[in-house]
Structures are given as structure tokens and as C-alpha cells.
C-alpha positions in Angstrom: 45.0 60.7 125.0 48.2 62.6 124.1 49.2 60.1 121.4 45.7 59.7 120.1 45.3 63.5 119.6 48.6 63.8 117.9 48.1 60.8 115.6 44.6 61.7 114.5 45.2 65.4 113.9 48.8 65.8 112.9 51.3 64.1 110.5 54.4 64.3 112.7 54.3 60.7 114.2 54.7 59.3 110.7 54.9 61.1 107.4 56.3 59.0 104.5 58.1 62.0 103.1 60.0 62.8 106.3 62.7 60.2 107.0 64.2 61.8 110.2 64.4 64.7 112.6 60.9 66.1 112.4 61.0 66.6 116.1 63.9 66.3 118.5 66.0 64.3 116.1 63.8 61.2 116.3 63.9 59.0 113.2 60.3 57.8 113.2 59.8 56.8 109.6 63.3 55.3 109.2 62.8 53.2 112.3 59.3 52.1 111.5 60.1 51.1 107.9 63.6 49.6 108.3 64.4 49.4 112.0 67.3 51.9 111.6 70.9 51.3 110.6 72.3 47.9 111.5 75.4 49.4 113.0 73.4 50.9 115.9 70.2 48.9 115.8 71.4 45.4 114.8 68.1 43.5 115.2 65.6 46.3 115.3 64.4 45.5 111.7 62.8 42.3 112.9 61.1 44.0 115.8 59.7 46.9 113.8 58.6 44.6 111.0 56.2 43.1 113.5 55.1 46.6 114.7 54.6 47.8 111.2 52.6 44.8 110.0 50.5 45.0 113.2 49.6 48.6 112.3 48.9 47.6 108.7 46.2 45.2 110.0 44.1 48.1 111.2 44.9 50.6 108.4 44.4 48.1 105.5 48.0 48.6 104.4 47.8 52.4 104.3 50.1 54.8 106.0 47.2 57.0 107.2 45.9 58.4 110.5 44.9 54.9 111.6 48.4 53.7 110.9 49.8 56.5 113.0 47.3 55.8 115.8 48.3 52.2 116.1 52.0 53.2 116.3 51.2 55.8 118.9 49.1 53.3 121.0 52.0 50.7 120.9 54.4 53.4 122.1 51.9 54.4 124.8 51.5 50.8 126.0 55.3 50.4 126.1 55.8 53.5 128.3 52.8 52.6 130.5 54.2 49.2 131.1 57.6 50.8 131.9 55.9 52.9 134.6 54.3 49.8 136.0 57.7 48.1 136.3 59.2 51.1 137.9 56.4 51.1 140.5 56.9 47.4 141.1 60.6 48.0 141.6 59.9 50.7 144.1 57.3 48.7 145.9 58.8 45.1 145.8 62.5 45.6 145.6 63.1 48.8 147.6 59.9 48.2 149.7 58.9 51.8 149.9 55.6 53.0 151.3 52.9 53.6 148.7 52.9 57.3 149.4 56.5 57.7 148.5 56.4 55.3 145.5 53.5 57.1 143.9 55.3 60.5 144.3 58.4 59.2 142.6 56.4 57.5 139.9 54.4 60.7 139.1 57.6 62.7 139.2 59.2 60.4 136.6 56.0 60.2 134.5 56.3 64.0 133.9 59.9 63.7 132.7 60.3 64.8 129.1 61.5 61.3 128.0 58.3 59.4 129.0 56.1 62.2 127.6 57.8 62.1 124.2 58.2 58.4 124.0 54.5 57.8 124.9 53.6 58.7 121.3 56.9 58.2 119.4 57.6 54.9 117.5 61.3 54.7 118.1 63.8 52.2 119.4 64.2 54.2 122.6 60.5 53.7 123.5 60.9 49.9 123.6 64.4 50.0 125.0 63.0 51.8 128.0 60.5 49.0 128.6 63.0 46.2 128.1 65.7 47.8 130.3 63.3 48.5 133.2 61.7 45.1 132.9 65.2 43.4 132.9 66.4 45.4 135.8 63.4 44.5 137.8 63.7 40.8 136.9 67.5 40.8 137.7 66.9 42.5 141.0 64.3 39.8 141.9 66.8 37.1 141.0 69.7 38.7 143.0 67.5 39.3 146.0 66.5 35.6 146.0 70.2 34.7 145.5 69.4 32.9 142.3 71.4 33.0 139.1 70.0 34.6 135.9 69.5 31.7 133.4 71.1 31.6 130.0 67.7 31.8 128.3 66.8 35.0 130.1 70.2 36.5 129.2 69.8 35.6 125.6 66.3 37.1 125.4 67.6 40.2 127.1 70.6 40.5 124.8 68.4 40.1 121.7 65.7 42.6 122.9 67.9 45.2 124.6 71.1 44.9 122.6 69.2 44.1 119.4 67.5 47.5 119.5 70.6 49.5 120.4 73.9 47.6 120.4 75.7 49.6 123.1 73.0 48.6 125.7 74.0 44.9 125.5 76.7 45.5 128.1 73.9 46.4 130.6 72.5 42.9 130.4 75.6 41.4 132.0 76.1 44.0 134.8 73.8 42.2 137.3 75.9 39.0 136.8 78.8 40.7 138.6 76.7 40.7 141.8 75.4 37.2 141.9 76.3 35.5 145.2 79.9 34.3 145.5 80.4 34.3 141.7 84.0 35.4 142.1 84.8 33.1 145.0 83.6 29.8 143.5 85.2 28.6 140.3 82.2 26.5 139.4 79.9 29.5 139.7 82.3 31.7 137.8 82.6 29.1 135.0 78.8 28.8 134.9 78.6 32.6 134.5 81.1 32.6 131.7 79.1 29.8 129.9 75.8 31.7 130.2 77.4 34.9 128.8 79.0 32.9 125.9 75.6 31.3 125.1 73.7 34.6 125.0 76.5 36.4 123.1 76.7 33.6 120.6 72.9 33.7 119.9 73.1 37.5 119.4 76.2 37.4 117.2 74.8 34.6 115.0 71.5 36.4 114.4 73.4 39.7 113.8 75.8 38.1 111.3 72.8 36.4 109.5 71.3 39.9 109.0 74.7 41.1 107.6 75.0 38.1 105.4 78.1 37.3 107.5 79.9 40.4 106.1 81.2 41.6 109.5 83.6 44.2 108.0 80.5 46.2 106.9 79.6 46.6 110.5 83.1 47.9 111.5 83.3 50.3 108.6 79.8 51.7 109.2 80.3 52.0 113.0 83.4 54.1 112.4 81.5 56.4 110.0 78.6 56.8 112.5 81.0 57.6 115.3 82.7 60.3 113.2 79.3 61.7 112.2 77.7 61.9 115.6 80.7 62.7 117.8 82.0 66.0 116.3 81.7 68.8 118.9 79.2 71.6 118.1 79.5 75.3 118.9 77.6 74.8 122.2 80.0 74.3 125.1 80.3 70.7 126.1 79.4 71.4 129.7 76.1 73.0 128.6 75.3 70.1 126.2 75.8 67.7 129.1 73.7 69.9 131.5 71.0 71.0 129.2 70.6 68.0 126.9 72.1 64.8 128.4 70.9 65.3 132.0 68.4 68.1 131.7 66.8 67.4 128.4 65.6 64.0 129.4 63.9 65.4 132.4 63.0 69.1 131.9 62.1 70.6 128.5 64.1 73.6 127.5 63.0 76.2 124.9 62.7 75.0 121.3 64.4 75.9 118.1 62.8 75.5 114.6 65.0 74.6 111.7 64.5 74.1 107.9 65.1 70.6 106.7 64.5 68.6 103.5 64.4 64.9 102.6 67.0 65.1 99.8 64.2 64.6 97.3 62.9 68.2 97.3 60.4 68.0 100.1 60.9 70.9 102.6 59.7 70.6 106.2 60.2 72.2 109.6 62.1 70.4 112.3 62.0 71.1 116.1 65.0 70.8 118.4 65.8 71.7 122.0 67.8 74.7 122.9 70.0 75.0 125.9 68.5 76.5 129.1 68.3 80.3 129.1 67.5 80.7 132.8 69.3 79.7 136.0 66.2 77.9 137.4 66.4 74.8 135.1 70.1 74.5 135.9 69.3 74.5 139.6 66.6 71.9 139.0 69.0 69.6 137.1 71.8 70.1 139.7 69.4 69.3 142.6 68.2 66.1 141.0 71.8 65.0 140.3 72.8 65.9 143.9 70.0 63.6 145.1 71.2 60.8 142.8 74.8 61.2 144.0 73.6 61.4 147.6 71.7 58.1 147.1 74.8 56.5 145.6 77.0 57.6 148.5 74.4 56.6 151.1 73.8 53.2 149.6 77.4 52.6 148.3 77.5 49.0 149.6 74.1 48.2 148.2 74.5 45.9 145.2 71.2 47.0 143.6 72.4 50.6 143.7 75.8 49.6 142.2 74.0 47.9 139.3 72.0 51.0 138.5 75.0 53.3 138.7 77.3 51.2 136.6 74.5 51.0 134.0 74.2 54.8 134.2 77.9 55.2 133.8 77.9 53.3 130.5 75.8 56.1 129.0 77.8 58.8 130.6 80.9 57.5 129.0 79.3 57.0 125.6 77.7 60.4 125.4 79.6 62.7 127.8 83.1 61.3 127.5 83.2 60.0 124.0 80.6 62.7 122.9 78.6 60.3 120.7 75.4 62.1 119.9 75.9 64.6 122.7 74.4 67.5 120.7 71.1 65.5 120.5 71.5 63.5 123.7 68.0 64.5 124.9 66.6 61.7 122.7 68.7 59.0 124.4 66.8 59.1 127.7 65.1 55.7 127.2 68.5 54.1 127.7 69.2 55.5 131.2 66.8 58.1 132.7 64.8 55.4 134.5 67.8 55.1 136.8 66.9 58.5 138.4 63.5 57.5 140.0 65.0 54.2 141.1 68.0 55.8 142.8 65.6 58.4 144.4 63.7 55.4 145.8 66.9 54.0 147.3 67.7 57.4 148.8 64.3 57.3 150.6 65.1 53.8 151.7 68.4 54.8 153.1 66.6 57.1 155.6 63.6 54.9 156.4 64.5 55.2 160.1 65.0 59.0 160.0 61.6 60.8 159.9 63.1 64.3 159.6 65.2 63.4 156.6 62.4 61.5 155.0 60.2 64.6 155.4 62.9 66.8 153.9 63.3 64.5 150.9 59.5 64.2 150.4 59.1 68.0 150.4 62.1 68.4 148.1 60.9 65.9 145.5 57.4 67.4 145.7 58.7 70.9 144.9 60.8 69.5 142.1 57.7 67.7 140.8 55.6 70.9 140.9 58.1 72.9 138.9 58.7 70.0 136.5 55.0 69.6 135.8 54.4 73.3 135.2 57.4 73.6 132.9 56.8 70.5 130.8 53.1 71.2 130.4 53.9 74.7 129.2 56.5 73.3 126.7 54.0 70.7 125.4 51.6 73.6 124.6 54.4 75.1 122.6 54.9 71.7 120.9 51.3 71.6 119.9 51.5 75.1 118.5 54.4 73.9 116.3 52.2 71.0 115.2 49.3 73.3 114.4 51.5 75.6 112.3 53.4 72.9 110.3 51.9 69.4 110.7 48.2 69.7 110.2 
């Protein structure tokens, strides 16, 4: 419903005159038309060629409201399937009761990231799906004490790393937790072989796209790091709290800026501001404390270790190296799904402690209530922005 209303009534999902940053720094048009820059999205051009051609089937080759509608529906389907996989993980891997699983799922579904990605044709939308799907698949394999085959690794590397290159490392994290992989030389050798096969497939396809001019990738990557890693006037701690952690869960206030497409077309762009009240900071701190509590409580749990190491990859990239930290509220598709899964493991850790379970259930319920009210209110503001500038 949300994506349909936006696609049919407003231009913001796709306007051929606006290449980037119409809302929250998403690059809708650039991604749909080209897949984005090869230095960050090495194989995304192939994926979005399919998405674009699929949309053209229904719009007769026009970039009109039907074109936008198909793009929005594809995004909605991807996010919906992501929610299904999260529920399956909570139910089948963590084995939580339905009541708790549903609460966590609804809590996550009201995060700002799933809301925005549900109508946004971007790499993050499909990365969220592929990462959640792969984590569920890997967890099933590890629980059954089976190895992840080379074909699955190659497909995961192409889909996850192909959309955003830094995510490819997350494909190989579960391999570290396969049974006796560091105690048996044959198993370790097999692991290395599987990694080499998947990496080779990825690199060959990537080089083919670059016409085997690898130095172009190194030079462009260096330029992108310089461009997106310069500190802004906002204090780093506040960018981390309000945008990296908070912005992917709880909407802050919005800021409208004037932009142009370098060809004379002027348009309004919407960005998130830092939080201006103490309540959102308390919300973010509470969620992070629950996540850390889950990690400490389940420290010896290999499934929890996989999720936390994956999370740390993004913390290092954005919070330590500061890449894109000033717009880190758009990167949630890469990591924010870890939060509901770790909350699930926290509930699991106290499955035999009714009082603690009740405390956790009430705490998450209160957080959910505040989250829902805040994010619905902010989405009303978002629609007001659309009504004023994107009719």
C-alpha cells in the first residue's frame, strides 16, 4: 500500500531528471539505470538491468507511474521476503515461541530501514534480502553440521558482494564455525578450496565488467573513500548515535536542502537531522544494551558470534573508517537485521527464566510502541514533503 501510493501519486521513486539524493541520499535513478558505480557495486548493473527491463514490460518502455509502481512492488516483495526469512530464523533456528517471534518481527518491521526500503529501488533493498536469506541458510547448514557448498558460496558472493563489494566478507564468516574446520587439515583444505572457487568466479565476472582494467577499480575506490569519509561538522559520536545506529531504526527530524542535477534542474532533497530530544537517544541506547546483553549472555553461541562479527564489519567501515558516516542511515540494509536476530537470541538465553522473559517482553513492547508512534509521525512528515515538492 505504501509503495503503491507513493509510486502512483509522486515522482520521488524515479524521476529521470534526478540522479541522486532526492530523499535520504538514495541514488534511485542512478542505481536503476546503471546499477551504480562499479567500485562499490561491482555486479549490480546486471541485476538492475533485469529489474529495469521487467518494469519496462509493464510500462511499454516508458518511465512513468507504471514504471515506478513495478519498481516499488519489487522492493516491497524483497523486504517482505526478508521479514519472512527473519521470522523463519526466529522460529526454526532460535526456536522461539510464536508470541515472542511475532513481537520481534513487528518491532523490526517498523524500523526506518524496512519502511524506506519497502518502496525504494536501491542496492540496499536487495542486499537486505540476500544477507538475511544467506544467514538463515548458513545457520541451517551449521546446525546440521554440514559444510556450505562452493556453489552456494559462489552464488552468495555474486549476489551479496556483487551488489556491495564490502559485504562479500560476510559470506565467508559462517565458514569459520563449521565443525572441526581448524582441527582437521582435510576440512580446512576443503574450506580454502571452496573460498577460492567462489572468489575466482566473482573476480572473473568483475574483471570482465571492467574489461580487465583492474587499476581503474583501485583508483576509483580511492576517490570514493576520500569523497565519503571526510568528517562533517556534526560530532562523530552524534553521527554514530543518530545516523548509524539510530537512523536505521528510529526516524529523526528532517532537513530539506536545495539540489540540482548539474544540468540546470533544481529540486528539493530530504535528509535526516540528528536527534534533538533525549528520548530517542535513550531508545537507541536501550536497544544497543539489549544487543550487547544478548552477545554477552550467548558469547559461546556460534550463531551469535556469526551475527556479531558481521555487524562489526559495518561498524569498522562506517564508524571507525568513517565511510559514509554522515549518511549512514541509508546503509541499514547491510546490518540492521542483526538487531532482531540478536534480540531473539537474548530471549532464548532466558527461556528457563520466566521473570526475565517477562521483563524482556515488556521492554521490547514499550520500545515497539514508541518506535511505531515516532515512525508513523515521521512518515506523515515525509508525505507532506512529497505533497509539496514531488506531485
